[in-house]
Structures are given as C-alpha cells and as structure tokens.
C-alpha positions, 0 to 999 in steps of 0.5 A: 372625988370628983371635986378634987379632979377638977380642983386640980385640973383648973390649977393646971390650966392656971399653972399653963398660963402662967407658964405661956405668959412669961415665955412670950415676955421673955421672947419678946422682952428686947423688942418692948423695951426698945419701943418704949426707947423710941417712943420717948425719944419722939416725945422729946424732938417734938416738944423741945425744952431744953435747959441751956446756961446763960453763957453757954461756957460753963457746964458747972453754972448753978441753977440760978444761972440757967435760963429755960428756953423755947423756940419763942424765947430764944431772942437777943435781949433787949438792951436799954438805949445807951447814949454815947456818953453813958457807954463806955464803948463810946468815948467822947473824941476830943481833937486838936483845936484848929485855931489854937496856935492863934490863941497861944500867940495872942491871950486877947484872942476868945474866939474865931468867927467864920461864915463859910461859903465864900465871904471874908468873915473869917477872923479872930475876935479879941476881947480886952475888958479893960480897954474895949477899944485896944484893937479898934485899929490894932492888928492881931499882932498888936501893930497899927491897922487902921481896919482893927479887929473884931471886937468882942463887947466888954460886957459879953463873955465867951466861956462861959457865954453869956446870953448874947455875944455882941461882935463889933467890926468896922465896916471896910469898903475893901469888904474886910472885916464886917465890909460884907455885913450888909450883903445880909439886907438881901434875903437870898443872900442870907438863905445862902449864908445862914450858918455862922461858926464860932471856935471858943478855946474848947467848943465849936459853936453854930448859929443860925440867922435869926433876925437882919435889921437896921438901928442906931446908938442912940442917946441915953435919955432916949427910950427906944429899944437898943439891941447893944445893951442886952448880954444876959437874960435873967429873966424870961421877961428879959428875953422876951424883950430883945426877942420879940424887938429883933424879929419885929425889926427884922428886914425880912422872916428867916423862919428861925425862932426862939425861946427862953434859954437860948443864946444869940450871936449878935454881929454889929457895924456901922451904916450910913442910912442914919446917923450913928446908924448901925447894921445888925445880924443876930443869929441863933446858937444851934449846936454846941460842942465841946471836943477840943483838947486842952492846950494851956 
C-alpha cells in the first residue's frame, strides 16, 4: 500500500514538472524565437559572403554566370594590354597627305623632303628611272631651270623603301636645293638640325643624322669606299661595310648608331675640296608612320 502511494506521488510530481516546463515555454516562446533570428542576422553582417551576378542586371542568370565575392575579391578584373592596332576602340587614324596636290600634279614626284628650323631644304624629290638626269636642270613643272630639282637615285626606291635612299642635289650659291647642306660640317649646326623628314604618298618618315663626311666620285677601277654604290643590304656583312665606313669617315661623332635591318637616307651634293668632290649627310630612319589616305 505504501509502495502504491509513493508511486502515485512521484508520478504526480513528474507530471507537475512537465506542466510547469510547458507553461514556461509557451510564455517565453516569442522572446526566444526573436533572439534566435537577431543572432542569425548579426552573423550575416559580420561575415559578408554574397552571391552576385557578374552583370548585376539579370536575376535569372545561371550559377555558371555567378561569382562569390568577398571584400578581398571585389576589385575590377585585370585586362591584358591591348595596342591601338589590336583594339577596335582605338582605330588607326588616317589623314590627308599635306603634299597630295604636288603628287597629283607631277607623277614623277616620289617624296617631299623637309629639314625644319629655318633651313631652305623643303622640296619635292623626283624619280625618273628611265632618265636619272631628266630633272638635273628642269623644274618641278618640267621647264628649263639650271638648279633643277632634288633627284632620288635610280637604284633607290621610295616605296617599298630600299635600305639606303640616296638623294642628289645641286650645291647652289644661293643656298637653294642642297646649297646649305655643307653647313652640317659644323657639329653645333648638326645638333640644331639633326632631324630630317621624308613624306611619301603613304608614309611620314623621320631620320636622325648619323654621319657627315666628305668624299668623291671615283673611277670604276678605284677600290676606295663608294658610298653612292650602296642601296640594299642583303646581308649583315654588306650592311656593316657601309655603316662602319661612313662612321669612320664622319667629321664628328653624332652619337647615332645603327644595326642590321635599319634604313638610311643619304643626301649628296657637290664639293670643291677635291676633283669630283662630294659632301654627304647620312641619316638613320627612326620612325615610319603609314598615316595617309590613299588618293590615287
């Protein structure tokens, strides 16, 4: 009997405990859930890991089009360097050739030469392979004129350019044509006028004076160096022979050097230091810009 009373007393206590716990839960249920949600929100703010579409414009993008971003990863992508020629956003700009009208007026003109900074050398360059001396005493308009025009050697070619372009011109007392070329015997003058420009139909070419020397036109049997016989360097040996000779003959060191593959512009005029003497300026091409619209 006592055992039964004890059993029911324990059961009653246990049931009462269950009722108290249930009542406690019901009373504080909203408070517990609210705290749990706030804790979850706090965790998200402190550890931001966001799933963001690349474009940021389309909510229906697939998982393959999305990336995970963190503070460290949220930087613009590094793009490969792209030159203007390779990128459609930077097209090559072509302009009209400033000497277009002269080219169209006389088809014998292959270039225009200009040495800036108050020199008189600012002329058309003529090329007549059938008769190299045609413009020796003729004007641009093909009229008789003693001083003639500047002439590109028959064995030179402006486009595509040979290794060496040789331009001949009279040494006029008036200073016209190549009458001022011998001023390059003064090193200071060279430093002030070291850049030469040549304009062809399609290109603007820049040159730097590399060598200045005196020479002569020799007999065929003469074995001395003949600068006027060099037009194309098919081998490095041929290139070096020309380059080393003109540098050795130069009146002073211009500081301009060259290597196999470079191209030259040689200006040649008469000189009275010896019989059939020549005064020569050799310049190295430093830049070539194909920047002109076609007009033929």
